[in-house]
N, C-alpha and C positions, 0 to 999 in steps of 0.2 A: 133210392130215391130222393133229389136235393127238392127242399123246399122254397117256393117262388115269391114267398110273403114281401120280396124287397123290390118285387121291380119297378115301384112303380116310382122309387129313389133312380131308375138309369141307371145300372151298376156298370155298365160298361160307353166307354164312345166320348166323354167329356174332355180329355186328354188326346191328344193323340196317340196314336201306336198301340191304343190300350189293347189289355188282354183277360181274358177268365180262364185259361186254360191252366189247369195244374200239372205237376210237375210230370205227368206220365208220358207228355211228350218229349221228356228233354232231349237231347241231342241234336237240337237244330237252331239256329240265329234266323231273327226276322231283316228280311233287306225291304230296302223302297230305293228305286230308283227314278232321281229328281234331273229336271232339263231346267237351267237357267240359259242366259247369252251374256255376252256383251256385241252393244249397239254397234248396228250396222249403215252404211247412208245410202241403205233405199228405206220404202214406204211398209215394204212386206218381203219376209223371205219366208217362205211356207215348205215345209220337209213334212211328207209323209212317212211316220216310223208305222211298221205292221206289227213290228217280233221286239224280244229284247233277250237275250241269252246271256247267260254265265258261263265260264269255262271253269271247270270245277280239278283241273288234272294239270300236272305239270308239261309244258312241250305244247303243240298248237293239232293233238290229234280231234277228229271230230268227233269221238264219242263223249271226249270229254264235255261237250256242249250241253248247258239244260236251260230250257225255253222258262221263263218266268210266268208261272200260268195267270196270274192276275196283270193285266195289260191291260192299258186304255189308248188301243191306236186312233190312230189316225192324222189327219191331215193339223200341223203345228207353223203357226203365225213364229217364229223366235223373237221378233221384236215385243212378245205380246209380256214374256219374260225376262225384259232387261231391266235392271237397276234394284238389283237383289230380291226382283219376284223367281220364282220355281212356278213347278208342274208335278205333279208325280205321273209316271210314265207306265208303270207295272211295279209288281211287289212279289213278295212270295217266299216262304219258308224254306230254309235250306239245311245241307248237312253241315254241323260246323265242320271247320279248316281248311285248307287253304282256298284262294281263287286267285287264277292267274291275269283274264282278260274279262270284258264285256264286249258285246258284239250290239249292232244297232241293224237290225234289217229297215230297209228304206224303202217306199213304197216307189209308183212313176209319176205322182203327184206332188212334186215337189215346184215349184214357178219362185220367181223374184219380181216385186212391182216397184218398179224405177221411181223418181221425185216426181217424173211426168205424166204417172199415172198411168202407163207401159207393164202391160202386165206380160213378164218370157219365160218360157219354160225351163226351167234348171234339168242341164242334162250330165246324168251322173255317168263318168266313165266306166269303162266295160271289169275295171281290175277290183271293185267294189261292188258288183253285185250281188257275190255271196255274201256281200255285210261289208260296214263299216267296225274291226275290229279295233280296242282298246286298252290300255293297258291297265291292270289295276293291283293285282301282288299284296293282297290282304287276306287276313287270317282271321274269322270269322269263331266268334267263342261263344259254348251254348247260352241259349236263350238272352242274349243279346241283341236291337234292334239296330239296325246300321243305315246309314242311308250312301249312296252312290248318286253324288251330283256331277253332272254332264254340262262344263262349261263350255256353249257353244259357242264359237267366235264368228257371228255371223258377216265382219265386215271381210274377214281374212276366208270363209268357206265358200262364197259368190265369187266366180273365177271370170272374168270377160275375155272372151273368146276374139279371134281378133276380124271374124265374121259377122261379128254386135250379138252371137249366143252370149249365155252364160252357162258353165257349168258349175256342178257342186262337188266341191273336193271339202269334207266337213274336215274342220280342224277344234278339236276339243280334247279341253281336258279337264280330267276325271279328278273327281277329289272321294274318299273313303276315309267315312268315318263311324266310330260308333254315338247314337245316340238318346240312347236308352237303354237303361239297366231294367232289376227287377226289383222284387222283395219277394225271400223265400222263407219255410220256417213249418214247423208243426204245432198245433194244434193240441191239450190233452184237459179234461178226456175226449174224444174222439165224436163218441154219440153227440155230443150238443151239437154239432156241424154248423158252426157260426158262416155269415156271410160276411165278408171282407173288406172292408172300405179303405183305399189308401187315401188319404185330404190332405192338399197343399194347404198353402196359406191362404190362398185364392178362392180357396173353398172347392177348387174344380175336383173332381173325382174319379177313379179306377176301382173296379171291383171283381170278387168271385168268389168261391166258394172252397171250404176245407173239402179234401175227398172224404170217402170214408174211414181210414185209417188217419187222419186228419194232417195231411199234412196237401200244402200251399202252396202255387208262384206265379203271381200275379207279374205278369211282362210288360214288356214298354214302358216303364215309370219313368220320367227323367229325370238328371238329375237334381237333388234340392232335397230337401227335409219335409219330413212331413210326418201328419197323424196318422196311426193306423188306428181302425177302432172294427175290434170282434165284435160282431151284434146276432145273436140264441134268436130262436124264433120267439120267445112269451119275454126274453129282456130280462130275464133272470140270471143271464150267467154271460151281461155283459163284458166287455172288456177295453181299455182305451192304454194305448202305447205310444208317447209324443216323442218326438224329434226323433225318428228314423231317419238316420244320413243317405240315400242314394247315391252313386256316381254313376254317370252314362254308358263304362263299358265294362259293370259289374253289377251281380246279383248281390243283394243284400241277403245273407244271412240271420233271420230271425232267431234261429236255435231253437227251441221248446218254450211256447206260451199257454201259461198255466191261466185259466179258466176259472173263475168263484165258483166254488161248489154250493153255496148257501142260497 
């Protein structure tokens, strides 16, 4: 059983995408789907998003679609996310390997608010009732955190009709990038069971514990240089390793870390 004597120091969550996992669940990558927007000439462009799915196989077979389980459904005003702002739509742990497409499942609560203040329902063409499919073509690596940014073009997505109405025909650019790597290794003697802190120059901290056999894996570490502290229960076997460099698309292997035994 792991000792919980470091909880007041808030082991996880001071840096985004933090993780306290050991390498027992290797073979997966973390994915976050975020949405941003290019400005449009409206007061609001409201789009209801019900679900986000990823296609994990080649081709377009229905069996290949996986629904991201951490979803934030709702009606989003695209213009809230212009000029570099974004919002988290969904996230999940996915098996490593190739992903080919992403699909947005839209609801019916879509509308546009004109500069005059008039609010008009946006009609979705029948061909998009099964969802808006976008190409990704990315390869997920073990234990790396990825972001898929959906760059929604509000101006081109709202299409006026001849009768005064408007259609919603989403124009979206996808950007996929690795945004965080991690640190792994093992400590010896394993029975010291240290807490492990990955600390940035700004003192932001991500942490976890070594497993019973001494192995550790701290996921979701953004690219940068860190101080890694190994803290045992009574402080008798502590160790600090300086200048540990992490890239955004790799897991840094620290190898075997020898803890003081005196």
